[in-house]
ChimeraX commands (.cxc) that place a marker at each C-alpha (Angstrom):
marker #1 position 47.54,-121.33,96.65 radius 0.5
marker #1 position 45.98,-124.61,97.45 radius 0.5
marker #1 position 44.26,-127.15,95.30 radius 0.5
marker #1 position 44.53,-130.85,96.51 radius 0.5
marker #1 position 43.45,-131.11,100.32 radius 0.5
marker #1 position 43.71,-134.48,102.04 radius 0.5
marker #1 position 41.28,-134.92,104.53 radius 0.5
marker #1 position 42.18,-137.85,107.18 radius 0.5
marker #1 position 39.77,-139.22,109.02 radius 0.5
marker #1 position 39.23,-141.68,112.13 radius 0.5
marker #1 position 35.26,-140.92,112.58 radius 0.5
marker #1 position 36.06,-139.34,115.88 radius 0.5
marker #1 position 34.05,-136.64,116.63 radius 0.5
marker #1 position 37.17,-133.74,116.57 radius 0.5
marker #1 position 38.23,-135.32,113.41 radius 0.5
marker #1 position 34.60,-134.94,111.79 radius 0.5
marker #1 position 35.20,-131.14,112.58 radius 0.5
marker #1 position 38.31,-130.96,110.88 radius 0.5
marker #1 position 36.57,-132.85,107.91 radius 0.5
marker #1 position 33.61,-130.22,108.08 radius 0.5
marker #1 position 36.63,-127.17,108.32 radius 0.5
marker #1 position 38.74,-128.69,105.44 radius 0.5
marker #1 position 35.96,-128.72,103.06 radius 0.5
marker #1 position 35.03,-125.01,104.04 radius 0.5
marker #1 position 38.48,-124.12,103.44 radius 0.5
marker #1 position 38.35,-125.78,100.09 radius 0.5
marker #1 position 35.28,-124.07,99.00 radius 0.5
marker #1 position 36.76,-120.67,99.59 radius 0.5
marker #1 position 40.21,-121.65,97.75 radius 0.5
marker #1 position 38.46,-123.35,94.89 radius 0.5
marker #1 position 40.31,-126.67,96.10 radius 0.5
marker #1 position 39.56,-130.40,95.23 radius 0.5
marker #1 position 39.30,-132.54,98.68 radius 0.5
marker #1 position 40.29,-136.32,99.20 radius 0.5
marker #1 position 38.66,-137.87,101.87 radius 0.5
marker #1 position 41.35,-140.59,103.33 radius 0.5
marker #1 position 40.22,-143.29,105.89 radius 0.5
marker #1 position 43.25,-145.88,107.30 radius 0.5
marker #1 position 42.04,-149.07,108.07 radius 0.5
marker #1 position 43.90,-151.41,110.80 radius 0.5
marker #1 position 45.46,-154.84,109.54 radius 0.5
marker #1 position 43.68,-158.37,110.91 radius 0.5
marker #1 position 46.06,-159.77,113.36 radius 0.5
marker #1 position 45.08,-163.00,115.07 radius 0.5
marker #1 position 46.68,-161.71,118.33 radius 0.5
marker #1 position 45.15,-158.68,119.45 radius 0.5
marker #1 position 44.63,-156.32,122.22 radius 0.5
marker #1 position 41.18,-156.05,122.06 radius 0.5
marker #1 position 38.53,-158.93,123.90 radius 0.5
marker #1 position 36.05,-158.58,121.45 radius 0.5
marker #1 position 38.15,-159.02,118.39 radius 0.5
marker #1 position 39.59,-162.51,119.31 radius 0.5
marker #1 position 36.20,-164.42,118.08 radius 0.5
marker #1 position 36.33,-162.13,114.57 radius 0.5
marker #1 position 37.23,-164.40,112.07 radius 0.5
marker #1 position 39.32,-162.13,109.23 radius 0.5
marker #1 position 36.38,-162.19,106.84 radius 0.5
marker #1 position 34.45,-160.94,109.80 radius 0.5
marker #1 position 36.46,-158.22,110.68 radius 0.5
marker #1 position 37.14,-157.00,107.33 radius 0.5
marker #1 position 33.52,-156.51,106.88 radius 0.5
marker #1 position 33.23,-154.96,109.99 radius 0.5
marker #1 position 36.47,-152.57,109.21 radius 0.5
marker #1 position 35.13,-151.62,105.75 radius 0.5
marker #1 position 31.41,-150.73,107.07 radius 0.5
marker #1 position 33.05,-148.27,109.57 radius 0.5
marker #1 position 35.54,-146.97,106.82 radius 0.5
marker #1 position 32.88,-146.07,104.82 radius 0.5
marker #1 position 30.72,-144.15,107.62 radius 0.5
marker #1 position 33.82,-142.25,108.26 radius 0.5
marker #1 position 34.21,-141.08,104.21 radius 0.5
marker #1 position 30.53,-140.48,103.93 radius 0.5
marker #1 position 31.19,-137.78,106.19 radius 0.5
marker #1 position 33.37,-136.56,103.70 radius 0.5
marker #1 position 31.38,-136.82,100.88 radius 0.5
marker #1 position 28.12,-135.61,102.16 radius 0.5
marker #1 position 30.21,-132.19,103.40 radius 0.5
marker #1 position 31.59,-131.87,100.12 radius 0.5
marker #1 position 28.52,-132.57,98.10 radius 0.5
marker #1 position 26.84,-129.93,100.31 radius 0.5
marker #1 position 29.49,-127.26,99.85 radius 0.5
marker #1 position 29.67,-127.81,96.11 radius 0.5
marker #1 position 33.50,-129.05,96.55 radius 0.5
marker #1 position 35.05,-131.99,94.09 radius 0.5
marker #1 position 35.44,-134.81,96.55 radius 0.5
marker #1 position 37.09,-138.37,96.12 radius 0.5
marker #1 position 37.84,-140.86,98.82 radius 0.5
marker #1 position 40.28,-143.21,99.37 radius 0.5
marker #1 position 40.70,-146.20,101.94 radius 0.5
marker #1 position 43.81,-147.66,102.72 radius 0.5
marker #1 position 45.06,-150.75,104.99 radius 0.5
marker #1 position 48.00,-149.89,107.25 radius 0.5
marker #1 position 49.16,-150.56,110.55 radius 0.5
marker #1 position 50.84,-146.71,110.62 radius 0.5
marker #1 position 48.08,-144.36,109.81 radius 0.5
marker #1 position 50.61,-141.27,109.19 radius 0.5
marker #1 position 52.85,-143.35,106.67 radius 0.5
marker #1 position 49.56,-144.30,105.14 radius 0.5
marker #1 position 48.34,-140.41,105.21 radius 0.5
marker #1 position 51.92,-139.33,103.78 radius 0.5
marker #1 position 51.77,-142.04,101.24 radius 0.5
marker #1 position 48.56,-141.00,100.04 radius 0.5
marker #1 position 49.14,-136.99,100.17 radius 0.5
marker #1 position 52.28,-137.79,97.67 radius 0.5
marker #1 position 50.46,-140.09,95.50 radius 0.5
marker #1 position 47.49,-137.78,94.83 radius 0.5
marker #1 position 49.59,-134.80,94.89 radius 0.5
marker #1 position 48.09,-133.14,97.63 radius 0.5
marker #1 position 49.54,-129.49,98.77 radius 0.5
marker #1 position 47.98,-129.49,101.97 radius 0.5
marker #1 position 46.31,-131.67,105.03 radius 0.5
marker #1 position 43.82,-130.85,107.21 radius 0.5
marker #1 position 43.66,-132.86,110.47 radius 0.5
marker #1 position 42.67,-133.04,113.57 radius 0.5
marker #1 position 44.95,-132.86,116.91 radius 0.5
marker #1 position 44.22,-135.59,119.25 radius 0.5
marker #1 position 46.79,-134.64,122.03 radius 0.5
marker #1 position 47.26,-137.65,124.20 radius 0.5
marker #1 position 47.84,-136.21,127.73 radius 0.5
marker #1 position 50.75,-137.48,130.13 radius 0.5
marker #1 position 52.67,-140.44,129.30 radius 0.5
marker #1 position 50.88,-141.50,126.66 radius 0.5
marker #1 position 51.39,-138.92,124.58 radius 0.5
marker #1 position 55.55,-138.97,125.66 radius 0.5
marker #1 position 55.26,-142.41,124.68 radius 0.5
marker #1 position 53.07,-142.76,121.93 radius 0.5
marker #1 position 52.61,-139.56,120.25 radius 0.5
marker #1 position 49.89,-138.87,117.88 radius 0.5
marker #1 position 49.57,-139.92,114.42 radius 0.5
marker #1 position 49.25,-135.85,113.75 radius 0.5
marker #1 position 52.22,-135.24,115.18 radius 0.5
marker #1 position 54.09,-138.19,113.40 radius 0.5
marker #1 position 52.78,-136.53,110.06 radius 0.5
marker #1 position 54.08,-133.11,111.39 radius 0.5
marker #1 position 57.52,-134.72,111.95 radius 0.5
marker #1 position 57.76,-136.99,108.92 radius 0.5
marker #1 position 56.06,-135.13,106.06 radius 0.5
marker #1 position 57.23,-132.31,103.67 radius 0.5
marker #1 position 53.58,-131.27,102.97 radius 0.5
marker #1 position 52.04,-128.49,105.06 radius 0.5
marker #1 position 49.54,-129.37,107.59 radius 0.5
marker #1 position 46.65,-127.50,109.14 radius 0.5
marker #1 position 46.18,-128.63,112.42 radius 0.5
marker #1 position 42.31,-128.52,113.74 radius 0.5
marker #1 position 41.83,-128.16,117.72 radius 0.5
marker link #1:1,2 radius 0.2
marker link #1:2,3 radius 0.2
marker link #1:3,4 radius 0.2
marker link #1:4,5 radius 0.2
marker link #1:5,6 radius 0.2
marker link #1:6,7 radius 0.2
marker link #1:7,8 radius 0.2
marker link #1:8,9 radius 0.2
marker link #1:9,10 radius 0.2
marker link #1:10,11 radius 0.2
marker link #1:11,12 radius 0.2
marker link #1:12,13 radius 0.2
marker link #1:13,14 radius 0.2
marker link #1:14,15 radius 0.2
marker link #1:15,16 radius 0.2
marker link #1:16,17 radius 0.2
marker link #1:17,18 radius 0.2
marker link #1:18,19 radius 0.2
marker link #1:19,20 radius 0.2
marker link #1:20,21 radius 0.2
marker link #1:21,22 radius 0.2
marker link #1:22,23 radius 0.2
marker link #1:23,24 radius 0.2
marker link #1:24,25 radius 0.2
marker link #1:25,26 radius 0.2
marker link #1:26,27 radius 0.2
marker link #1:27,28 radius 0.2
marker link #1:28,29 radius 0.2
marker link #1:29,30 radius 0.2
marker link #1:30,31 radius 0.2
marker link #1:31,32 radius 0.2
marker link #1:32,33 radius 0.2
marker link #1:33,34 radius 0.2
marker link #1:34,35 radius 0.2
marker link #1:35,36 radius 0.2
marker link #1:36,37 radius 0.2
marker link #1:37,38 radius 0.2
marker link #1:38,39 radius 0.2
marker link #1:39,40 radius 0.2
marker link #1:40,41 radius 0.2
marker link #1:41,42 radius 0.2
marker link #1:42,43 radius 0.2
marker link #1:43,44 radius 0.2
marker link #1:44,45 radius 0.2
marker link #1:45,46 radius 0.2
marker link #1:46,47 radius 0.2
marker link #1:47,48 radius 0.2
marker link #1:48,49 radius 0.2
marker link #1:49,50 radius 0.2
marker link #1:50,51 radius 0.2
marker link #1:51,52 radius 0.2
marker link #1:52,53 radius 0.2
marker link #1:53,54 radius 0.2
marker link #1:54,55 radius 0.2
marker link #1:55,56 radius 0.2
marker link #1:56,57 radius 0.2
marker link #1:57,58 radius 0.2
marker link #1:58,59 radius 0.2
marker link #1:59,60 radius 0.2
marker link #1:60,61 radius 0.2
marker link #1:61,62 radius 0.2
marker link #1:62,63 radius 0.2
marker link #1:63,64 radius 0.2
marker link #1:64,65 radius 0.2
marker link #1:65,66 radius 0.2
marker link #1:66,67 radius 0.2
marker link #1:67,68 radius 0.2
marker link #1:68,69 radius 0.2
marker link #1:69,70 radius 0.2
marker link #1:70,71 radius 0.2
marker link #1:71,72 radius 0.2
marker link #1:72,73 radius 0.2
marker link #1:73,74 radius 0.2
marker link #1:74,75 radius 0.2
marker link #1:75,76 radius 0.2
marker link #1:76,77 radius 0.2
marker link #1:77,78 radius 0.2
marker link #1:78,79 radius 0.2
marker link #1:79,80 radius 0.2
marker link #1:80,81 radius 0.2
marker link #1:81,82 radius 0.2
marker link #1:82,83 radius 0.2
marker link #1:83,84 radius 0.2
marker link #1:84,85 radius 0.2
marker link #1:85,86 radius 0.2
marker link #1:86,87 radius 0.2
marker link #1:87,88 radius 0.2
marker link #1:88,89 radius 0.2
marker link #1:89,90 radius 0.2
marker link #1:90,91 radius 0.2
marker link #1:91,92 radius 0.2
marker link #1:92,93 radius 0.2
marker link #1:93,94 radius 0.2
marker link #1:94,95 radius 0.2
marker link #1:95,96 radius 0.2
marker link #1:96,97 radius 0.2
marker link #1:97,98 radius 0.2
marker link #1:98,99 radius 0.2
marker link #1:99,100 radius 0.2
marker link #1:100,101 radius 0.2
marker link #1:101,102 radius 0.2
marker link #1:102,103 radius 0.2
marker link #1:103,104 radius 0.2
marker link #1:104,105 radius 0.2
marker link #1:105,106 radius 0.2
marker link #1:106,107 radius 0.2
marker link #1:107,108 radius 0.2
marker link #1:108,109 radius 0.2
marker link #1:109,110 radius 0.2
marker link #1:110,111 radius 0.2
marker link #1:111,112 radius 0.2
marker link #1:112,113 radius 0.2
marker link #1:113,114 radius 0.2
marker link #1:114,115 radius 0.2
marker link #1:115,116 radius 0.2
marker link #1:116,117 radius 0.2
marker link #1:117,118 radius 0.2
marker link #1:118,119 radius 0.2
marker link #1:119,120 radius 0.2
marker link #1:120,121 radius 0.2
marker link #1:121,122 radius 0.2
marker link #1:122,123 radius 0.2
marker link #1:123,124 radius 0.2
marker link #1:124,125 radius 0.2
marker link #1:125,126 radius 0.2
marker link #1:126,127 radius 0.2
marker link #1:127,128 radius 0.2
marker link #1:128,129 radius 0.2
marker link #1:129,130 radius 0.2
marker link #1:130,131 radius 0.2
marker link #1:131,132 radius 0.2
marker link #1:132,133 radius 0.2
marker link #1:133,134 radius 0.2
marker link #1:134,135 radius 0.2
marker link #1:135,136 radius 0.2
marker link #1:136,137 radius 0.2
marker link #1:137,138 radius 0.2
marker link #1:138,139 radius 0.2
marker link #1:139,140 radius 0.2
marker link #1:140,141 radius 0.2
marker link #1:141,142 radius 0.2
marker link #1:142,143 radius 0.2
marker link #1:143,144 radius 0.2
marker link #1:144,145 radius 0.2
view
């Protein structure tokens, strides 16, 4: 049924639980998993005060370190479950677009990702990356809550 499962992760607890569920599902199906994390672009102007002092090199080093930690969760879970695994890091300010692009490039037939439902007006105005993947993609998505 499914042979290539994309597991996007942002390092959150819910995202890690979705990764574990995705790896378990892949093991049952005999599928391969592809772990993905989307790194933010460096911007001179930022809304995060602590980033105002970052140089581009320091920012990239910190982002790369976090990305490796996020993807280590995928590779460790896959290794433990005996599931073939590959990982991808991409840089984009639009994670949902990067998720869909990697899924297409890697010929994934399923995306397993967490639901980070925003409440209230934030949810209406911003939406979630999961919601955007569901709306803009044509690949099946299993949403883990």
